[in-house]
C-alpha positions in Angstrom: 18.7 36.3 114.9 21.9 38.3 115.6 23.8 36.3 113.5 21.1 36.3 110.5 21.0 40.3 111.3 24.6 40.9 111.3 24.9 38.4 108.4 22.2 40.9 106.4 24.2 43.9 107.8 27.2 43.0 105.7 25.7 42.0 102.9 23.8 45.6 102.5 27.1 46.5 103.4 28.9 44.4 100.6 25.4 45.9 98.2 26.5 49.3 99.3 29.9 49.1 98.2 29.7 47.3 95.3 26.8 50.3 94.4 29.2 52.9 95.4 32.0 51.5 93.4 30.7 51.6 90.7 29.4 55.2 90.6 33.4 56.0 91.5 34.2 53.4 88.2 31.6 55.3 85.5 32.1 59.0 87.0 33.2 59.9 84.4 30.6 58.1 81.6 27.5 60.4 80.6 25.1 60.3 82.5 21.8 58.1 83.2 18.9 56.1 84.2 20.4 54.6 87.9 21.7 51.3 86.9 19.5 48.6 88.7 21.3 45.3 89.4 20.8 42.9 86.8 19.1 45.2 85.0 21.2 47.8 84.7 18.8 50.7 83.7 16.5 49.2 81.2 13.9 50.2 83.3 13.5 53.1 82.0 12.9 51.6 78.2 9.2 50.2 79.6 7.7 47.2 79.0 7.7 48.7 75.1 8.9 51.2 73.3 7.4 54.1 71.7 8.7 56.9 69.3 9.3 59.2 72.6 10.8 56.6 74.5 14.6 57.3 73.7 13.5 61.6 73.3 12.0 61.4 77.3 15.4 60.3 78.5 17.8 63.0 76.2 15.5 65.5 77.5 16.6 64.5 80.7 20.2 63.4 80.9 22.0 65.0 78.0 22.7 64.4 73.9 24.8 61.4 75.4 24.2 59.4 77.9 24.3 56.2 78.7 22.0 53.1 79.6 23.1 49.9 81.2 21.6 47.0 79.8 23.0 44.2 82.4 26.4 45.3 83.0 26.8 46.5 78.9 27.1 50.4 78.8 25.1 51.6 76.4 25.9 55.0 74.5 22.1 57.1 73.4 23.1 59.9 70.8 20.9 63.0 70.6 20.4 65.9 68.7 22.7 66.6 64.9 25.9 68.1 66.8 25.9 65.0 69.2 25.5 62.5 66.7 27.9 64.3 64.2 30.8 64.3 66.7 30.1 60.8 67.3 29.3 59.6 63.6 31.3 61.7 61.6 34.0 63.3 64.0 34.8 59.9 65.5 34.2 58.4 62.6 36.7 55.6 62.5 36.2 55.1 66.8 33.0 53.5 66.3 33.1 52.3 62.4 32.0 47.9 64.2 29.2 46.5 64.6 28.8 45.3 68.0 29.3 41.3 68.7 26.0 41.3 70.9 24.7 37.7 71.9 22.0 38.0 69.8 24.1 38.5 67.0 26.6 35.5 67.5 23.9 33.0 68.6 22.8 34.0 64.4 26.1 33.9 63.3 26.1 37.2 61.8 29.5 38.5 61.9 29.3 37.8 58.0 27.9 39.7 55.0 27.6 43.8 55.9 25.3 44.7 57.9 26.7 43.2 60.9 30.6 42.7 59.5 33.1 44.0 61.3 36.8 44.7 59.7 38.1 43.0 56.8 35.2 40.8 56.2 33.0 44.5 56.2 35.2 46.3 54.5 35.6 43.5 51.6 32.0 42.7 51.7 30.7 46.1 51.2 33.2 46.9 48.7 32.2 44.2 47.2 28.6 45.0 47.0 28.9 49.2 45.8 30.8 48.3 42.6 28.5 44.9 41.9 25.7 47.7 42.2 27.5 50.2 39.6 28.1 47.2 37.5 24.4 46.0 37.9 23.8 49.7 36.6 22.9 51.8 39.2 22.9 55.0 37.9 21.9 54.6 34.2 19.4 53.8 32.2 19.5 50.3 32.5 18.8 49.9 36.8 16.0 52.7 35.9 14.4 50.7 33.6 13.6 47.9 35.5 12.1 50.6 38.5 10.8 51.9 35.8 8.6 48.9 34.4 8.0 48.1 38.2 6.5 51.5 38.7 3.7 50.8 35.5 3.5 48.3 37.4 1.9 49.2 40.4 0.6 51.8 38.8 -1.7 49.6 36.4 -2.3 47.1 39.6 -3.6 50.3 41.4 -5.6 51.0 38.2 -7.7 47.8 38.7 -9.3 49.0 42.2 -10.7 51.7 40.1 -10.9 53.9 42.5 -11.8 52.4 45.6 -10.4 51.7 48.3 -7.2 49.9 48.1 -4.3 48.6 51.1 -1.4 49.3 49.2 1.6 47.6 52.2 2.0 44.3 50.0 1.9 45.5 46.1 4.3 48.6 47.5 7.0 45.9 48.9 6.3 43.6 46.2 7.2 46.2 43.8 10.1 47.1 45.6 11.0 43.5 46.6 11.4 42.6 42.6 13.7 45.3 41.9 15.5 43.8 44.9 14.9 40.5 42.9 15.9 41.4 39.6 19.7 43.0 41.2 20.1 39.7 43.2 18.4 37.4 41.2 18.2 38.3 38.1 14.4 37.9 38.0 11.0 38.8 39.6 8.2 37.7 41.9 5.0 37.4 41.5 2.5 38.6 44.1 1.0 35.1 44.6 4.0 33.6 44.9 4.9 31.5 48.1 8.6 31.9 48.0 8.1 35.5 47.9 5.4 35.6 50.7 7.6 33.6 53.1 10.9 36.0 51.9 8.0 38.8 52.6 6.6 38.0 55.9 10.7 36.8 56.8 11.3 40.6 56.9 8.6 41.7 58.8 9.3 38.9 61.3 12.4 39.9 62.0 11.8 43.6 61.6 9.6 43.9 64.5 11.4 41.4 66.5 15.1 44.0 67.0 14.0 46.4 69.6 11.8 44.3 71.5 11.2 43.6 74.9 12.0 40.3 74.2 15.6 41.2 72.2 16.5 43.4 74.9 16.0 40.1 77.1 18.0 37.9 75.2 20.8 40.3 75.3 20.6 40.4 78.5 20.3 37.0 79.5 21.4 35.0 76.6 22.1 31.8 78.8 18.0 31.9 80.0 16.1 33.2 76.8 17.6 30.0 75.1 15.6 27.6 77.0 12.8 29.8 76.7 10.0 29.9 73.9 9.0 33.7 72.7 9.0 35.3 69.3 13.2 35.4 69.6 12.7 31.8 68.3 10.6 32.3 65.3 13.4 35.2 64.7 15.9 32.9 64.4 14.1 30.2 62.4 12.9 32.9 60.0 16.2 34.1 59.6 17.4 30.7 58.7 14.7 30.0 56.3 16.1 33.1 54.0 19.1 31.8 54.4 18.0 28.3 52.2 16.3 30.6 50.2 19.7 32.5 49.3 21.5 28.7 49.0 18.9 27.5 46.6 19.8 30.7 44.1 23.0 30.2 44.3 22.7 26.6 43.7 20.1 27.5 40.7 22.9 30.3 39.4 25.9 27.4 40.1 24.2 24.4 37.7 23.7 27.0 35.3 27.4 28.5 35.2 26.0 31.3 34.6 28.2 33.2 36.4 30.6 33.1 33.3 28.7 35.8 31.6 27.3 37.7 35.0 23.6 39.1 35.0 23.0 40.2 38.6 24.9 40.1 42.2 25.0 36.2 42.7 26.7 36.0 39.4 29.4 38.7 39.9 30.1 36.6 43.5 30.4 33.4 42.4 33.1 34.7 39.4 34.6 37.0 41.7 35.1 33.9 44.3 36.1 32.1 41.2 39.5 34.3 40.6 39.9 34.3 44.0 40.3 30.8 44.6 42.6 31.0 41.1 44.8 33.4 42.7 44.8 31.2 46.0 44.3 34.9 47.8 45.2 34.0 51.6 43.0 37.1 53.0 40.2 36.5 50.9 36.7 36.6 52.2 34.4 36.1 49.3 32.8 32.2 50.2 29.3 31.2 49.3 28.2 31.7 53.9 29.1 35.6 53.0 27.2 35.1 50.0 24.0 34.2 51.4 24.4 36.7 54.6 24.4 39.4 51.7 21.2 38.5 50.1 19.7 38.5 53.0 21.1 42.1 54.1 19.7 43.4 50.4 16.4 42.2 51.4 16.4 43.3 54.8 18.0 46.7 54.0 16.6 47.2 50.6 13.0 46.2 50.0 11.8 46.9 54.1 13.7 50.4 54.4 12.5 51.9 50.4 8.6 50.6 50.9 7.6 51.6 53.9 9.2 55.0 53.3 6.9 55.5 50.1 4.0 53.5 52.2 4.9 57.3 55.0 5.0 59.2 51.0 1.5 58.3 49.9 0.0 59.0 53.6 1.5 61.9 53.9 0.5 62.8 50.7 -3.7 61.7 51.2 -3.6 63.8 54.3 -2.0 66.5 52.8 -3.7 67.1 49.6 -1.9 71.0 49.4 1.2 69.7 49.0 0.2 66.4 46.6 -1.8 69.1 44.2 1.3 71.4 43.5 3.5 68.1 43.2 1.4 67.1 40.9 0.6 70.9 38.9 4.9 71.2 38.9 5.5 67.9 36.7 2.9 68.5 34.9 4.1 71.8 33.9 7.8 71.4 33.5 6.6 67.8 31.3 4.3 66.1 28.9 2.5 63.1 29.2 4.4 61.2 27.0 7.6 61.7 28.8 9.4 59.1 30.6 10.8 60.3 34.1 14.0 59.2 35.2 15.9 59.9 37.4 18.0 63.0 36.6 14.2 65.1 35.9 14.7 65.3 39.3 16.6 68.2 38.8 14.0 70.2 37.0 11.4 69.8 39.9 12.9 70.5 42.8 9.4 70.8 44.8 8.6 67.8 43.8 12.9 66.9 45.9 11.1 68.9 48.7 8.3 66.7 49.1 10.5 63.4 49.4 13.0 64.7 51.8 10.7 66.4 54.3 8.3 62.9 54.2 12.3 60.9 55.1 13.2 63.8 57.5 9.4 64.0 58.9 8.9 59.6 59.0 12.4 58.2 60.1 12.2 54.7 58.8 14.3 53.5 61.7 14.4 54.6 65.9 17.4 54.6 65.5 20.5 54.3 63.4 21.9 50.5 63.6 24.3 50.2 67.0 28.3 51.2 66.4 30.4 49.8 69.3 33.4 51.5 71.0 36.8 50.5 69.4 38.7 52.1 72.2 38.4 54.5 75.1 38.0 58.0 73.8 36.2 61.1 74.9 33.5 62.4 73.2 32.0 66.3 75.0 34.0 65.7 77.7 32.1 62.7 78.1 34.2 59.5 78.7 33.0 56.3 76.0 34.8 53.2 77.5 36.3 50.7 74.9 33.3 48.2 74.1 29.6 50.4 74.1 27.4 49.8 72.3 26.3 53.5 71.0 22.8 54.2 69.7 23.3 57.5 67.1 19.5 58.1 67.2 19.3 59.6 63.5 15.1 60.0 64.1 16.4 63.3 66.7 18.9 64.9 64.3 16.0 65.3 61.6 13.4 66.6 64.9 16.5 68.7 66.1 14.4 72.0 67.1 17.4 72.9 66.9 17.8 72.9 63.1 14.1 73.1 61.6 11.8 75.5 61.8 8.5 73.2 62.5 10.2 70.0 63.2 7.0 68.2 63.9 4.8 69.4 60.7 5.2 68.5 57.3 6.6 71.3 55.6 8.8 71.2 52.4 9.8 74.0 53.0 12.6 73.5 54.7 14.3 72.2 51.4 13.2 75.1 49.8 14.9 78.5 49.1 12.7 81.8 49.2 12.8 81.9 45.4 11.6 77.9 45.4 14.9 76.3 44.6 16.0 73.2 46.7 18.8 73.8 49.6 20.3 70.5 50.6 20.5 70.1 54.4 23.9 68.5 56.0 21.2 67.7 59.1 19.1 65.9 56.9 20.4 62.1 57.5 18.3 59.4 57.1 20.4 57.2 55.8 22.8 57.1 58.3 26.3 59.4 58.3 30.2 58.7 58.4 32.3 55.4 57.1 28.9 53.3 57.3 26.7 55.5 55.6 23.9 52.7 53.6 25.7 52.2 50.9 21.8 51.2 48.8 20.7 55.2 49.7 21.7 55.7 45.8 19.7 52.7 45.2 16.7 54.3 47.6 16.3 57.7 46.3 16.1 56.2 42.4 13.6 54.2 43.6 11.3 56.0 45.8 11.4 58.9 43.3 10.5 56.5 40.3 8.1 55.9 42.1 6.1 58.0 44.0 6.1 60.3 40.7 4.9 57.9 38.4 2.3 57.0 41.5 1.1 60.7 41.5 1.2 61.6 36.7 -1.8 58.5 36.9 -4.0 59.3 40.4 -5.0 61.9 42.8 -4.5 59.9 46.7 -7.7 60.6 48.2 -9.6 59.8 51.7 -12.1 57.3 51.7 -15.7 58.6 52.6 -16.3 58.6 56.4 -12.8 59.2 56.8 -11.3 62.8 58.4 -7.7 61.3 58.0 -4.8 58.6 57.9 -3.7 57.8 61.4 -0.1 59.6 61.8 1.9 57.8 64.6 3.8 54.9 63.5 3.8 51.3 64.8 7.2 50.6 66.4 10.2 48.2 65.9 13.7 48.5 64.1 11.8 50.6 61.7 8.8 53.1 62.6 6.1 51.9 59.7 2.8 53.0 58.9 -0.6 51.7 60.6 -2.4 49.6 58.1 -4.8 52.2 55.6 -6.4 52.5 52.7 -7.1 55.7 50.4 -8.3 55.8 47.0 -6.4 56.1 43.5 -8.5 58.0 41.7 -7.3 58.5 38.2 -6.2 62.2 36.9 -9.3 61.8 34.2 -11.9 61.7 36.3 -11.2 63.1 39.1 -13.0 66.3 40.2 
């Protein structure tokens, strides 16, 4: 018994020494939840993330805090000033994406969203330039969006004012804009391939930041041998890449890229030119093309579609605001006028409502993670090289120090006393710094044209017996509304 007691005492002493050593090593790091053996501070996140999980951590530990996932430090950043300091004032230091175990398992260091360094710079620059060539900000692409918006209006009209669920209809319309840009064609709602794509995006988005995703990042060697949602997420990812490969092969067979009409054509043409020039540092290859297509669908479909679903929900719950938007549109334009994005300047109240919707109902729980490229001090704290950075954009959009009524749907946040639109530097729904969303302009155009088209045609009303649509969110990578139905009543027949 004496030897056993001695061994236990030595073990306890060693654990205490290790713990004290960790405290000493990390004494200059930001504060955060107690880091336990093996799991670190992950216990503080709970089994399931909620909308206010991270906000509660910020209230306890401050606007820059450290949550350990096993041995990996994750620096969470909250509020406008702290997020600005990290994403804008130290943009280059925090410009990279983490090469986490799940990212490595997917082979996702390609494309735009999760790539780094030279690959990221080339792929992002090409995407931005190509979107302009395809008509972003010009009448050509706006016309495509207007056509999809009109299709959506006609689909809503077929419900004849009866309750309808807009979710899949909106996703189809927004997805078809991405399809037109990427593939040069659209899908019908009944198309099996389209349905698989939508399901794939949904599965991937719901997996990120789930408990199974966190467990995979902490214990990849165990999770690789266990069944679960992480396996489905990987399978779905491969399915979406396979679809991108099929579309690319069709484009190659048609030889259409010599007269490019979509993103795949422009990419294949650029690959051919690079091969002729024998560019040694080129990252333009088919693998990067497939991953770019996947990124377009994840970033370009889910976020915009979710924004529109939130917008329709909020306007249904706030008929007074909806009526003001409709009145402004009717006062400024005749019924025959086809609204284009430039017209947003003539509609300050409508513009304010769209901005307020994006502020109150942030699409992302947090901004996509960054990784610190070198030791740096921020607000007196040491952020070590290799630490993951989680910029909480939602906390910026709800920052009580920056917004008068942060928890309310209040378009006056973006209006002056004379009713003119006012831009706000703390309005960061698309991120900030060098990693700001490259599809921001496309998303703005889509939301404006889709929303004004629907509000000109219909008054959105609650179904009989329903007092209010649920304002809380389903938490994943995105914060999406619970399924809901409303009545799209044509204006000519509304009371």
